[in-house]
Jmol script that loads the backbone (N, CA, C; Angstrom):
load data "model"
ATOM      1  N   MET A   1     111.825 127.256 111.856  1.00  0.00           N
ATOM      2  CA  MET A   1     111.773 126.036 110.570  1.00  0.00           C
ATOM      3  C   MET A   1     112.868 126.701 109.336  1.00  0.00           C
ATOM      4  N   ARG A   2     113.117 128.098 109.435  1.00  0.00           N
ATOM      5  CA  ARG A   2     113.223 128.516 108.210  1.00  0.00           C
ATOM      6  C   ARG A   2     114.890 128.340 107.957  1.00  0.00           C
ATOM      7  N   ARG A   3     115.611 128.071 109.072  1.00  0.00           N
ATOM      8  CA  ARG A   3     116.759 127.477 108.989  1.00  0.00           C
ATOM      9  C   ARG A   3     116.885 126.346 108.607  1.00  0.00           C
ATOM     10  N   LYS A   4     116.124 125.287 109.087  1.00  0.00           N
ATOM     11  CA  LYS A   4     115.717 124.380 108.660  1.00  0.00           C
ATOM     12  C   LYS A   4     115.645 124.362 106.648  1.00  0.00           C
ATOM     13  N   VAL A   5     114.988 125.219 106.542  1.00  0.00           N
ATOM     14  CA  VAL A   5     114.388 125.006 105.102  1.00  0.00           C
ATOM     15  C   VAL A   5     114.539 126.593 104.769  1.00  0.00           C
ATOM     16  N   PRO A   6     115.611 126.639 104.151  1.00  0.00           N
ATOM     17  CA  PRO A   6     115.992 128.582 103.951  1.00  0.00           C
ATOM     18  C   PRO A   6     115.091 129.255 102.798  1.00  0.00           C
ATOM     19  N   GLY A   7     114.931 127.743 101.921  1.00  0.00           N
ATOM     20  CA  GLY A   7     114.388 128.097 100.638  1.00  0.00           C
ATOM     21  C   GLY A   7     112.567 128.931 101.056  1.00  0.00           C
ATOM     22  N   ALA A   8     111.894 128.678 101.615  1.00  0.00           N
ATOM     23  CA  ALA A   8     110.869 128.914 102.652  1.00  0.00           C
ATOM     24  C   ALA A   8     111.075 130.346 102.913  1.00  0.00           C
ATOM     25  N   ASN A   9     109.831 131.425 102.462  1.00  0.00           N
ATOM     26  CA  ASN A   9     109.400 132.694 102.590  1.00  0.00           C
ATOM     27  C   ASN A   9     108.935 132.279 104.221  1.00  0.00           C
ATOM     28  N   LEU A  10     109.341 133.304 104.692  1.00  0.00           N
ATOM     29  CA  LEU A  10     108.369 133.572 105.758  1.00  0.00           C
ATOM     30  C   LEU A  10     107.377 133.464 105.735  1.00  0.00           C
ATOM     31  N   ARG A  11     106.510 133.691 104.920  1.00  0.00           N
ATOM     32  CA  ARG A  11     104.756 133.550 105.075  1.00  0.00           C
ATOM     33  C   ARG A  11     104.452 131.972 104.525  1.00  0.00           C
ATOM     34  N   LEU A  12     105.494 131.674 104.232  1.00  0.00           N
ATOM     35  CA  LEU A  12     105.100 129.706 103.559  1.00  0.00           C
ATOM     36  C   LEU A  12     105.405 128.990 104.994  1.00  0.00           C
ATOM     37  N   SER A  13     106.498 129.783 105.608  1.00  0.00           N
ATOM     38  CA  SER A  13     107.008 129.501 107.182  1.00  0.00           C
ATOM     39  C   SER A  13     105.810 129.489 107.711  1.00  0.00           C
ATOM     40  N   ARG A  14     105.173 130.717 108.031  1.00  0.00           N
ATOM     41  CA  ARG A  14     104.225 130.884 109.570  1.00  0.00           C
ATOM     42  C   ARG A  14     103.339 129.802 108.872  1.00  0.00           C
ATOM     43  N   GLU A  15     102.723 130.223 107.303  1.00  0.00           N
ATOM     44  CA  GLU A  15     101.923 128.854 106.926  1.00  0.00           C
ATOM     45  C   GLU A  15     101.609 127.412 107.800  1.00  0.00           C
ATOM     46  N   VAL A  16     103.049 127.085 107.081  1.00  0.00           N
ATOM     47  CA  VAL A  16     102.640 125.589 107.125  1.00  0.00           C
ATOM     48  C   VAL A  16     102.451 125.405 108.819  1.00  0.00           C
ATOM     49  N   VAL A  17     103.515 126.125 109.905  1.00  0.00           N
ATOM     50  CA  VAL A  17     103.313 126.030 111.269  1.00  0.00           C
ATOM     51  C   VAL A  17     102.282 125.571 111.737  1.00  0.00           C
ATOM     52  N   ALA A  18     101.629 127.277 111.299  1.00  0.00           N
ATOM     53  CA  ALA A  18     100.422 126.822 111.637  1.00  0.00           C
ATOM     54  C   ALA A  18      99.223 125.913 111.160  1.00  0.00           C
ATOM     55  N   PHE A  19      99.644 125.437 110.385  1.00  0.00           N
ATOM     56  CA  PHE A  19      98.755 124.681 108.960  1.00  0.00           C
ATOM     57  C   PHE A  19      98.641 123.011 110.184  1.00  0.00           C
ATOM     58  N   THR A  20     100.832 122.738 110.623  1.00  0.00           N
ATOM     59  CA  THR A  20     100.690 121.619 110.992  1.00  0.00           C
ATOM     60  C   THR A  20     100.127 121.283 112.168  1.00  0.00           C
ATOM     61  N   GLN A  21     100.333 122.483 113.090  1.00  0.00           N
ATOM     62  CA  GLN A  21      99.730 122.682 114.157  1.00  0.00           C
ATOM     63  C   GLN A  21      97.798 122.427 114.816  1.00  0.00           C
ATOM     64  N   ARG A  22      97.240 123.051 113.781  1.00  0.00           N
ATOM     65  CA  ARG A  22      95.919 122.396 113.339  1.00  0.00           C
ATOM     66  C   ARG A  22      95.354 121.159 113.461  1.00  0.00           C
ATOM     67  N   LEU A  23      96.186 120.325 112.101  1.00  0.00           N
ATOM     68  CA  LEU A  23      96.116 118.931 112.068  1.00  0.00           C
ATOM     69  C   LEU A  23      96.805 118.156 113.764  1.00  0.00           C
ATOM     70  N   ARG A  24      97.312 119.119 114.279  1.00  0.00           N
ATOM     71  CA  ARG A  24      98.045 118.202 115.333  1.00  0.00           C
ATOM     72  C   ARG A  24      96.484 117.996 116.436  1.00  0.00           C
ATOM     73  N   THR A  25      95.433 118.798 116.200  1.00  0.00           N
ATOM     74  CA  THR A  25      94.320 118.702 117.568  1.00  0.00           C
ATOM     75  C   THR A  25      93.488 118.066 116.550  1.00  0.00           C
ATOM     76  N   MET A  26      93.411 117.678 115.543  1.00  0.00           N
ATOM     77  CA  MET A  26      92.741 116.285 114.760  1.00  0.00           C
ATOM     78  C   MET A  26      92.869 114.994 115.647  1.00  0.00           C
ATOM     79  N   ASP A  27      91.841 114.311 115.033  1.00  0.00           N
ATOM     80  CA  ASP A  27      92.443 112.703 115.970  1.00  0.00           C
ATOM     81  C   ASP A  27      92.782 112.363 114.651  1.00  0.00           C
ATOM     82  N   LEU A  28      94.279 112.209 114.513  1.00  0.00           N
ATOM     83  CA  LEU A  28      94.673 111.340 113.412  1.00  0.00           C
ATOM     84  C   LEU A  28      95.450 110.311 114.481  1.00  0.00           C
ATOM     85  N   PHE A  29      95.769 109.008 113.211  1.00  0.00           N
ATOM     86  CA  PHE A  29      96.666 108.080 113.751  1.00  0.00           C
ATOM     87  C   PHE A  29      98.108 107.993 114.599  1.00  0.00           C
ATOM     88  N   LYS A  30      98.410 109.084 113.774  1.00  0.00           N
ATOM     89  CA  LYS A  30      99.718 109.803 114.089  1.00  0.00           C
ATOM     90  C   LYS A  30     100.377 111.362 113.325  1.00  0.00           C
ATOM     91  N   ALA A  31      99.982 111.850 114.496  1.00  0.00           N
ATOM     92  CA  ALA A  31      99.854 113.216 114.142  1.00  0.00           C
ATOM     93  C   ALA A  31     101.231 113.605 113.726  1.00  0.00           C
ATOM     94  N   PRO A  32     101.411 115.125 112.329  1.00  0.00           N
ATOM     95  CA  PRO A  32     103.280 114.995 111.623  1.00  0.00           C
ATOM     96  C   PRO A  32     104.041 115.376 112.852  1.00  0.00           C
ATOM     97  N   GLY A  33     104.900 115.257 112.768  1.00  0.00           N
ATOM     98  CA  GLY A  33     106.397 115.646 113.620  1.00  0.00           C
ATOM     99  C   GLY A  33     106.929 116.411 113.170  1.00  0.00           C
ATOM    100  N   ILE A  34     108.114 117.073 113.723  1.00  0.00           N
ATOM    101  CA  ILE A  34     108.835 117.954 113.269  1.00  0.00           C
ATOM    102  C   ILE A  34     109.466 117.839 111.819  1.00  0.00           C
ATOM    103  N   ALA A  35     110.031 116.840 111.659  1.00  0.00           N
ATOM    104  CA  ALA A  35     110.979 115.863 110.372  1.00  0.00           C
ATOM    105  C   ALA A  35     109.861 115.970 109.564  1.00  0.00           C
ATOM    106  N   GLU A  36     108.888 114.963 109.827  1.00  0.00           N
ATOM    107  CA  GLU A  36     107.424 115.719 108.501  1.00  0.00           C
ATOM    108  C   GLU A  36     106.910 116.790 108.217  1.00  0.00           C
ATOM    109  N   THR A  37     107.277 118.113 108.966  1.00  0.00           N
ATOM    110  CA  THR A  37     107.171 118.864 108.554  1.00  0.00           C
ATOM    111  C   THR A  37     108.150 119.738 108.169  1.00  0.00           C
ATOM    112  N   LEU A  38     109.242 119.553 108.547  1.00  0.00           N
ATOM    113  CA  LEU A  38     110.430 120.130 106.951  1.00  0.00           C
ATOM    114  C   LEU A  38     110.006 119.229 106.016  1.00  0.00           C
ATOM    115  N   ASP A  39     109.837 118.127 105.727  1.00  0.00           N
ATOM    116  CA  ASP A  39     110.233 117.530 104.774  1.00  0.00           C
ATOM    117  C   ASP A  39     108.676 117.947 103.693  1.00  0.00           C
ATOM    118  N   TRP A  40     107.167 118.470 104.499  1.00  0.00           N
ATOM    119  CA  TRP A  40     106.790 118.858 103.497  1.00  0.00           C
ATOM    120  C   TRP A  40     106.832 120.677 103.492  1.00  0.00           C
ATOM    121  N   ALA A  41     107.821 121.096 104.181  1.00  0.00           N
ATOM    122  CA  ALA A  41     108.013 122.163 103.572  1.00  0.00           C
ATOM    123  C   ALA A  41     108.968 122.351 102.681  1.00  0.00           C
ATOM    124  N   GLU A  42     110.081 121.692 102.631  1.00  0.00           N
ATOM    125  CA  GLU A  42     110.933 120.975 101.203  1.00  0.00           C
ATOM    126  C   GLU A  42     110.385 120.717 100.477  1.00  0.00           C
ATOM    127  N   ALA A  43     108.944 120.484 100.247  1.00  0.00           N
ATOM    128  CA  ALA A  43     108.316 119.979  99.229  1.00  0.00           C
ATOM    129  C   ALA A  43     107.813 121.041  98.758  1.00  0.00           C
ATOM    130  N   LEU A  44     107.060 122.134  99.298  1.00  0.00           N
ATOM    131  CA  LEU A  44     106.523 123.097  98.537  1.00  0.00           C
ATOM    132  C   LEU A  44     107.413 123.987  97.542  1.00  0.00           C
ATOM    133  N   VAL A  45     108.357 124.188  98.481  1.00  0.00           N
ATOM    134  CA  VAL A  45     109.801 124.783  98.270  1.00  0.00           C
ATOM    135  C   VAL A  45     109.587 124.351  96.965  1.00  0.00           C
ATOM    136  N   ALA A  46     110.292 122.960  96.861  1.00  0.00           N
ATOM    137  CA  ALA A  46     110.655 122.635  95.187  1.00  0.00           C
ATOM    138  C   ALA A  46     109.405 122.888  94.773  1.00  0.00           C
ATOM    139  N   LEU A  47     108.390 122.665  94.731  1.00  0.00           N
ATOM    140  CA  LEU A  47     107.301 122.959  93.749  1.00  0.00           C
ATOM    141  C   LEU A  47     107.433 124.730  93.773  1.00  0.00           C
ATOM    142  N   ASP A  48     108.411 125.617  94.241  1.00  0.00           N
ATOM    143  CA  ASP A  48     108.012 127.172  94.228  1.00  0.00           C
ATOM    144  C   ASP A  48     106.895 127.756  94.791  1.00  0.00           C
ATOM    145  N   LYS A  49     106.473 127.114  95.886  1.00  0.00           N
ATOM    146  CA  LYS A  49     105.277 127.950  96.575  1.00  0.00           C
ATOM    147  C   LYS A  49     105.101 128.921  97.520  1.00  0.00           C
ATOM    148  N   ILE A  50     104.811 130.115  97.940  1.00  0.00           N
ATOM    149  CA  ILE A  50     105.218 131.200  98.424  1.00  0.00           C
ATOM    150  C   ILE A  50     104.479 130.821  99.595  1.00  0.00           C
ATOM    151  N   ALA A  51     103.116 130.561  99.335  1.00  0.00           N
ATOM    152  CA  ALA A  51     102.137 130.698 100.330  1.00  0.00           C
ATOM    153  C   ALA A  51     100.872 128.907 100.368  1.00  0.00           C
ATOM    154  N   LEU A  52     100.415 128.708 101.044  1.00  0.00           N
ATOM    155  CA  LEU A  52      99.593 127.764 101.182  1.00  0.00           C
ATOM    156  C   LEU A  52      98.717 127.228  99.957  1.00  0.00           C
ATOM    157  N   ASP A  53      97.664 126.791  99.492  1.00  0.00           N
ATOM    158  CA  ASP A  53      96.692 126.614  98.917  1.00  0.00           C
ATOM    159  C   ASP A  53      95.825 125.719  98.975  1.00  0.00           C
ATOM    160  N   PRO A  54      94.732 125.430  99.276  1.00  0.00           N
ATOM    161  CA  PRO A  54      94.306 123.791  99.473  1.00  0.00           C
ATOM    162  C   PRO A  54      94.486 122.473  97.968  1.00  0.00           C
ATOM    163  N   GLU A  55      94.279 123.539  96.870  1.00  0.00           N
ATOM    164  CA  GLU A  55      94.481 121.832  96.090  1.00  0.00           C
ATOM    165  C   GLU A  55      96.043 121.751  96.273  1.00  0.00           C
ATOM    166  N   THR A  56      97.110 122.258  96.545  1.00  0.00           N
ATOM    167  CA  THR A  56      98.641 122.219  97.102  1.00  0.00           C
ATOM    168  C   THR A  56      98.486 121.336  98.579  1.00  0.00           C
ATOM    169  N   VAL A  57      98.073 121.646  99.562  1.00  0.00           N
ATOM    170  CA  VAL A  57      97.601 120.500 100.353  1.00  0.00           C
ATOM    171  C   VAL A  57      97.299 118.943  99.831  1.00  0.00           C
ATOM    172  N   ALA A  58      96.038 119.194  99.227  1.00  0.00           N
ATOM    173  CA  ALA A  58      95.497 117.718  98.761  1.00  0.00           C
ATOM    174  C   ALA A  58      96.893 117.375  98.289  1.00  0.00           C
ATOM    175  N   ASN A  59      97.891 117.685  96.926  1.00  0.00           N
ATOM    176  CA  ASN A  59      98.437 117.074  96.262  1.00  0.00           C
ATOM    177  C   ASN A  59      99.735 116.721  97.409  1.00  0.00           C
ATOM    178  N   THR A  60      99.571 117.190  98.758  1.00  0.00           N
ATOM    179  CA  THR A  60     101.344 117.341  99.209  1.00  0.00           C
ATOM    180  C   THR A  60     101.003 116.338 100.910  1.00  0.00           C
ATOM    181  N   LEU A  61     100.039 115.798 100.746  1.00  0.00           N
ATOM    182  CA  LEU A  61      99.591 115.854 102.371  1.00  0.00           C
ATOM    183  C   LEU A  61     100.170 114.295 102.523  1.00  0.00           C
ATOM    184  N   GLY A  62     100.797 113.403 101.790  1.00  0.00           N
ATOM    185  CA  GLY A  62     101.423 112.183 102.198  1.00  0.00           C
ATOM    186  C   GLY A  62     102.927 112.589 102.235  1.00  0.00           C
ATOM    187  N   ALA A  63     103.555 113.739 102.237  1.00  0.00           N
ATOM    188  CA  ALA A  63     104.607 113.899 102.948  1.00  0.00           C
ATOM    189  C   ALA A  63     104.344 114.391 104.244  1.00  0.00           C
ATOM    190  N   LEU A  64     103.121 114.635 104.303  1.00  0.00           N
ATOM    191  CA  LEU A  64     103.160 115.029 105.705  1.00  0.00           C
ATOM    192  C   LEU A  64     102.394 113.638 106.557  1.00  0.00           C
ATOM    193  N   LEU A  65     101.550 113.326 106.701  1.00  0.00           N
ATOM    194  CA  LEU A  65     100.852 112.468 106.859  1.00  0.00           C
ATOM    195  C   LEU A  65     100.895 110.828 106.707  1.00  0.00           C
ATOM    196  N   LYS A  66     101.532 110.252 107.344  1.00  0.00           N
ATOM    197  CA  LYS A  66     102.189 108.759 107.431  1.00  0.00           C
ATOM    198  C   LYS A  66     101.186 107.926 106.554  1.00  0.00           C
ATOM    199  N   TYR A  67      99.918 108.359 107.219  1.00  0.00           N
ATOM    200  CA  TYR A  67      98.895 106.940 106.901  1.00  0.00           C
ATOM    201  C   TYR A  67      97.458 107.349 106.156  1.00  0.00           C
ATOM    202  N   GLN A  68      97.663 106.290 105.282  1.00  0.00           N
ATOM    203  CA  GLN A  68      96.445 106.759 104.420  1.00  0.00           C
ATOM    204  C   GLN A  68      94.782 106.810 105.170  1.00  0.00           C
ATOM    205  N   ASP A  69      94.427 106.252 106.218  1.00  0.00           N
ATOM    206  CA  ASP A  69      93.157 107.215 106.735  1.00  0.00           C
ATOM    207  C   ASP A  69      93.821 108.587 107.622  1.00  0.00           C
ATOM    208  N   ASP A  70      94.929 109.014 107.928  1.00  0.00           N
ATOM    209  CA  ASP A  70      94.843 109.895 108.257  1.00  0.00           C
ATOM    210  C   ASP A  70      94.665 111.358 106.721  1.00  0.00           C
ATOM    211  N   ILE A  71      95.437 110.588 106.061  1.00  0.00           N
ATOM    212  CA  ILE A  71      95.370 112.028 104.905  1.00  0.00           C
ATOM    213  C   ILE A  71      93.938 111.615 104.138  1.00  0.00           C
ATOM    214  N   GLY A  72      93.273 110.881 104.462  1.00  0.00           N
ATOM    215  CA  GLY A  72      91.577 110.715 104.298  1.00  0.00           C
ATOM    216  C   GLY A  72      90.704 111.538 104.919  1.00  0.00           C
ATOM    217  N   ALA A  73      91.305 111.382 105.911  1.00  0.00           N
ATOM    218  CA  ALA A  73      90.580 112.424 107.253  1.00  0.00           C
ATOM    219  C   ALA A  73      90.488 113.941 106.677  1.00  0.00           C
ATOM    220  N   VAL A  74      91.876 113.892 105.856  1.00  0.00           N
ATOM    221  CA  VAL A  74      91.787 115.462 105.638  1.00  0.00           C
ATOM    222  C   VAL A  74      91.251 115.962 104.274  1.00  0.00           C
ATOM    223  N   THR A  75      90.156 115.374 104.334  1.00  0.00           N
ATOM    224  CA  THR A  75      89.192 116.098 102.917  1.00  0.00           C
ATOM    225  C   THR A  75      89.393 117.103 102.562  1.00  0.00           C
ATOM    226  N   GLN A  76      89.321 117.422 101.632  1.00  0.00           N
ATOM    227  CA  GLN A  76      88.846 118.634 100.556  1.00  0.00           C
ATOM    228  C   GLN A  76      88.611 120.511 101.589  1.00  0.00           C
ATOM    229  N   GLU A  77      86.810 119.736 102.501  1.00  0.00           N
ATOM    230  CA  GLU A  77      87.004 121.360 103.066  1.00  0.00           C
ATOM    231  C   GLU A  77      87.377 120.963 103.997  1.00  0.00           C
ATOM    232  N   VAL A  78      87.984 120.475 104.896  1.00  0.00           N
ATOM    233  CA  VAL A  78      89.008 120.125 106.043  1.00  0.00           C
ATOM    234  C   VAL A  78      90.307 121.209 105.344  1.00  0.00           C
ATOM    235  N   ALA A  79      90.849 120.795 104.783  1.00  0.00           N
ATOM    236  CA  ALA A  79      92.101 121.317 104.023  1.00  0.00           C
ATOM    237  C   ALA A  79      91.328 122.724 103.305  1.00  0.00           C
ATOM    238  N   THR A  80      90.233 123.477 103.063  1.00  0.00           N
ATOM    239  CA  THR A  80      90.303 124.403 102.311  1.00  0.00           C
ATOM    240  C   THR A  80      90.263 125.105 104.312  1.00  0.00           C
ATOM    241  N   GLN A  81      90.060 124.564 104.807  1.00  0.00           N
ATOM    242  CA  GLN A  81      89.345 125.491 106.146  1.00  0.00           C
ATOM    243  C   GLN A  81      90.589 125.734 107.228  1.00  0.00           C
ATOM    244  N   LEU A  82      91.439 124.796 106.854  1.00  0.00           N
ATOM    245  CA  LEU A  82      93.007 124.784 107.645  1.00  0.00           C
ATOM    246  C   LEU A  82      93.335 125.632 107.237  1.00  0.00           C
ATOM    247  N   VAL A  83      93.455 125.642 105.773  1.00  0.00           N
ATOM    248  CA  VAL A  83      94.723 126.563 105.142  1.00  0.00           C
ATOM    249  C   VAL A  83      93.633 127.973 105.295  1.00  0.00           C
ATOM    250  N   GLY A  84      92.639 128.172 105.425  1.00  0.00           N
ATOM    251  CA  GLY A  84      92.111 129.549 105.619  1.00  0.00           C
ATOM    252  C   GLY A  84      92.800 130.088 106.810  1.00  0.00           C
ATOM    253  N   GLU A  85      92.829 129.243 108.024  1.00  0.00           N
ATOM    254  CA  GLU A  85      92.908 129.249 109.427  1.00  0.00           C
ATOM    255  C   GLU A  85      94.399 129.675 109.599  1.00  0.00           C
ATOM    256  N   ALA A  86      95.009 129.021 108.836  1.00  0.00           N
ATOM    257  CA  ALA A  86      96.337 129.135 109.271  1.00  0.00           C
ATOM    258  C   ALA A  86      97.026 130.617 107.717  1.00  0.00           C
ATOM    259  N   ARG A  87      96.447 130.663 106.730  1.00  0.00           N
ATOM    260  CA  ARG A  87      96.775 132.262 106.396  1.00  0.00           C
ATOM    261  C   ARG A  87      96.632 133.165 107.321  1.00  0.00           C
ATOM    262  N   ARG A  88      94.829 132.800 107.915  1.00  0.00           N
ATOM    263  CA  ARG A  88      94.729 134.486 109.146  1.00  0.00           C
ATOM    264  C   ARG A  88      95.826 134.727 110.000  1.00  0.00           C
ATOM    265  N   GLU A  89      96.495 133.260 111.023  1.00  0.00           N
ATOM    266  CA  GLU A  89      97.243 133.621 111.607  1.00  0.00           C
ATOM    267  C   GLU A  89      98.724 133.604 111.090  1.00  0.00           C
ATOM    268  N   ALA A  90      99.346 132.915 110.354  1.00  0.00           N
ATOM    269  CA  ALA A  90     100.354 134.050 109.387  1.00  0.00           C
ATOM    270  C   ALA A  90     100.071 135.589 109.188  1.00  0.00           C
ATOM    271  N   ALA A  91      99.222 135.829 108.787  1.00  0.00           N
ATOM    272  CA  ALA A  91      99.221 137.622 107.891  1.00  0.00           C
ATOM    273  C   ALA A  91      98.723 138.348 109.489  1.00  0.00           C
ATOM    274  N   ALA A  92      98.570 137.837 110.802  1.00  0.00           N
ATOM    275  CA  ALA A  92      98.151 138.309 111.997  1.00  0.00           C
ATOM    276  C   ALA A  92      99.261 138.385 112.282  1.00  0.00           C
ATOM    277  N   GLU A  93     100.271 137.691 112.300  1.00  0.00           N
ATOM    278  CA  GLU A  93     101.919 137.078 113.033  1.00  0.00           C
ATOM    279  C   GLU A  93     102.695 137.959 112.311  1.00  0.00           C
ATOM    280  N   LEU A  94     102.789 138.320 110.770  1.00  0.00           N
ATOM    281  CA  LEU A  94     103.490 139.399 109.916  1.00  0.00           C
ATOM    282  C   LEU A  94     102.628 140.814 110.263  1.00  0.00           C
ATOM    283  N   GLY A  95     101.796 141.126 109.976  1.00  0.00           N
ATOM    284  CA  GLY A  95     100.961 142.141 110.797  1.00  0.00           C
ATOM    285  C   GLY A  95     100.329 142.912 109.444  1.00  0.00           C
ATOM    286  N   LEU A  96      99.933 141.645 108.487  1.00  0.00           N
ATOM    287  CA  LEU A  96      99.294 141.720 106.911  1.00  0.00           C
ATOM    288  C   LEU A  96      97.955 142.179 107.022  1.00  0.00           C
TER     289      LEU A  96
END
end "model"
wireframe off; spacefill off
backbone 0.3
color backbone group
């Protein structure tokens, strides 16, 4: 992902990938693909984000998910859980 979105730091890249992979396990009408993931990462970089947080996820989910029902399925509670899991996975991969 860092080749396609060079402004994303390693931590953000890993967290975005981990978060997106978790979304793909949910029962969504249309799971996010590679293009949506890259678009979302670019949006996060444009917002000067260096890591995911639940508030930013909630505010930018429309870049990742295309259907309102899917966006609605990712409640604040779900977003917080997925962000926590993505952070832990990214930290483990980075040896933090």
